[in-house]
C-alpha positions as CSV (number, residue, x, y, z in Angstrom):
1,X,142.7,73.3,137.6
2,X,143.0,70.2,139.7
3,X,143.3,68.3,137.2
4,X,146.7,68.8,134.4
5,X,146.5,64.2,132.7
6,X,147.4,61.0,133.2
7,X,148.9,58.6,131.1
8,X,147.1,55.2,131.0
9,X,147.4,51.6,130.2
10,X,145.0,50.1,127.9
11,X,144.0,46.1,128.3
12,X,141.5,43.3,128.0
13,X,140.2,42.0,131.2
14,X,142.1,39.5,132.9
15,X,139.3,37.3,133.5
16,X,138.5,36.6,130.0
17,X,141.0,36.8,127.1
18,X,138.6,36.3,124.3
19,X,136.5,39.6,125.7
20,X,136.6,41.9,123.1
21,X,136.6,44.9,125.8
22,X,139.1,47.5,126.3
23,X,140.5,48.3,130.5
24,X,141.0,51.6,130.6
25,X,143.7,52.7,133.8
26,X,144.3,56.0,133.5
27,X,147.4,57.1,135.8
28,X,147.2,61.4,137.3
29,X,149.7,63.4,137.1
30,X,147.8,65.1,140.5
31,X,146.0,63.0,143.4
32,X,141.5,64.4,143.5
33,X,140.5,62.9,146.2
34,X,139.6,66.8,147.1
35,X,136.8,67.0,144.6
36,X,135.3,63.6,145.7
37,X,132.5,65.3,147.5
38,X,132.2,67.8,145.3
39,X,132.0,66.0,142.0
40,X,129.0,63.6,144.4
41,X,127.5,66.4,144.6
42,X,127.4,67.9,141.1
43,X,127.4,64.0,139.5
44,X,125.8,61.5,142.1
45,X,128.1,58.9,142.7
46,X,126.3,55.7,142.3
47,X,128.8,54.7,145.5
48,X,131.6,57.6,147.8
49,X,134.6,56.2,149.8
50,X,135.5,58.6,152.0
51,X,138.7,55.7,153.5
52,X,140.1,54.4,151.1
53,X,139.0,57.8,148.6
54,X,137.4,56.7,145.9
55,X,133.1,57.1,144.0
56,X,132.1,55.6,141.7
57,X,129.9,55.7,137.9
58,X,127.8,53.8,136.2
59,X,127.5,56.2,132.4
60,X,125.9,53.8,129.2
61,X,126.8,50.4,131.1
62,X,130.3,50.7,131.9
63,X,132.1,51.3,135.5
64,X,133.8,53.9,136.2
65,X,136.0,54.2,139.6
66,X,137.9,57.8,140.4
67,X,141.1,56.5,143.6
68,X,143.2,60.1,144.3
69,X,146.0,59.3,141.9
70,X,144.0,57.2,138.7
71,X,140.8,56.3,137.7
72,X,140.0,53.0,135.7
73,X,137.0,52.7,133.4
74,X,135.7,49.1,132.3
75,X,133.9,47.9,128.8
76,X,135.4,50.2,126.5
77,X,135.4,49.7,122.2
78,X,138.0,51.9,122.1
79,X,141.4,53.5,123.4
80,X,139.2,56.8,121.8
81,X,136.3,56.0,123.7
82,X,138.7,55.8,126.7
83,X,140.2,59.5,126.0
84,X,137.0,61.1,124.9
85,X,135.6,59.9,128.2
86,X,139.0,60.9,130.2
87,X,138.2,64.7,128.7
88,X,135.4,64.8,130.1
89,X,136.4,63.7,133.4
90,X,139.5,66.0,133.2
91,X,136.9,68.8,132.2
92,X,133.2,67.6,135.2
93,X,135.9,67.4,137.5
94,X,138.7,71.1,137.2
95,X,134.2,72.4,136.5
96,X,133.3,71.4,139.4
97,X,136.8,72.3,141.4
98,X,136.7,76.2,140.4
99,X,132.0,75.9,141.3
100,X,133.8,74.2,145.1
101,X,132.1,76.9,146.6
102,X,128.7,77.3,145.4
103,X,128.4,73.7,146.4
104,X,127.1,71.8,149.1
105,X,129.6,68.7,149.3
106,X,128.7,64.9,149.8
107,X,129.3,62.1,150.9
108,X,125.7,60.4,150.4
109,X,125.5,57.7,147.2
110,X,122.4,59.1,144.5
111,X,119.7,57.6,145.2
112,X,118.8,54.6,143.1
113,X,116.0,53.5,141.0
114,X,114.5,49.9,142.2
115,X,114.2,47.1,140.4
116,X,110.5,46.1,141.4
117,X,109.4,49.6,140.0
118,X,111.5,49.6,136.1
119,X,108.9,46.1,136.5
120,X,106.2,47.6,137.6
121,X,105.7,49.4,134.5
122,X,107.3,47.2,131.8
123,X,104.9,44.4,130.1
124,X,106.9,41.8,131.5
125,X,106.0,39.5,128.3
126,X,109.6,38.1,128.5
127,X,109.5,38.9,124.6
128,X,112.8,39.2,124.2
129,X,113.1,41.2,121.4
130,X,115.3,44.3,123.4
131,X,118.1,41.4,123.0
132,X,117.8,40.5,126.4
133,X,116.6,37.3,127.8
134,X,113.9,38.5,130.6
135,X,112.0,41.9,131.2
136,X,114.1,41.3,134.6
137,X,117.4,41.7,132.7
138,X,116.6,44.6,130.7
139,X,114.7,46.6,134.1
140,X,118.3,45.7,135.2
141,X,120.5,47.5,132.6
142,X,117.9,50.2,132.3
143,X,119.2,50.6,136.3
144,X,122.7,50.4,134.9
145,X,123.1,52.6,132.1
146,X,123.2,50.0,129.0
147,X,119.3,50.7,128.1
148,X,116.7,52.6,127.9
149,X,113.3,52.4,128.2
150,X,113.0,53.4,124.1
151,X,114.8,49.6,124.1
152,X,111.9,47.9,124.9
153,X,109.6,47.3,121.8
154,X,106.6,46.4,124.0
155,X,107.0,49.7,125.4
156,X,103.5,51.5,124.5
157,X,103.7,55.7,124.3
158,X,101.8,56.4,127.3
159,X,104.1,53.6,128.9
160,X,106.9,55.2,128.5
161,X,105.6,58.5,129.9
162,X,104.9,57.1,133.0
163,X,108.6,54.6,133.0
164,X,110.0,58.5,132.5
165,X,108.3,60.0,134.9
166,X,110.6,57.7,137.8
167,X,112.9,58.3,136.4
168,X,113.5,61.6,136.2
169,X,113.5,61.6,139.9
170,X,117.4,59.7,139.7
171,X,120.7,60.4,138.5
172,X,121.4,57.4,135.6
173,X,124.3,58.0,133.2
């Protein structure tokens, strides 16, 4: 086992105290930097930095950044959600660490879908029924993991299949 636990600090965003989302910083008991290239190979990070080492993932509309001795998570709804994500990360980190002999380490970021390609596959009606001001904003949120093609009320079944075929090539969380 590489990661045994953490202590966590929860806070409201300092830039705007009216935001309702929480930020979490988990201070790790161990240095987990050795797992980064293996974790990247398995989960496909949006960003990997060698020095100082870090991995950043966009998962379900939030950013999660792993540093050697801490994990930062933004846009959380509750302390329970922070704990749930941290437990998932602990399980993932330890699983990948145990299987590292079977994994080819990677220092390359995961390929990402192109916004223009998503936009081409949307109706481009800017109807706002998805809750977004434009299809461009909606497409951006698909890439960030905050929305899925199913959230577009104007996207027909055949268009959904075409979109799914395109997005299946990428690791979207």
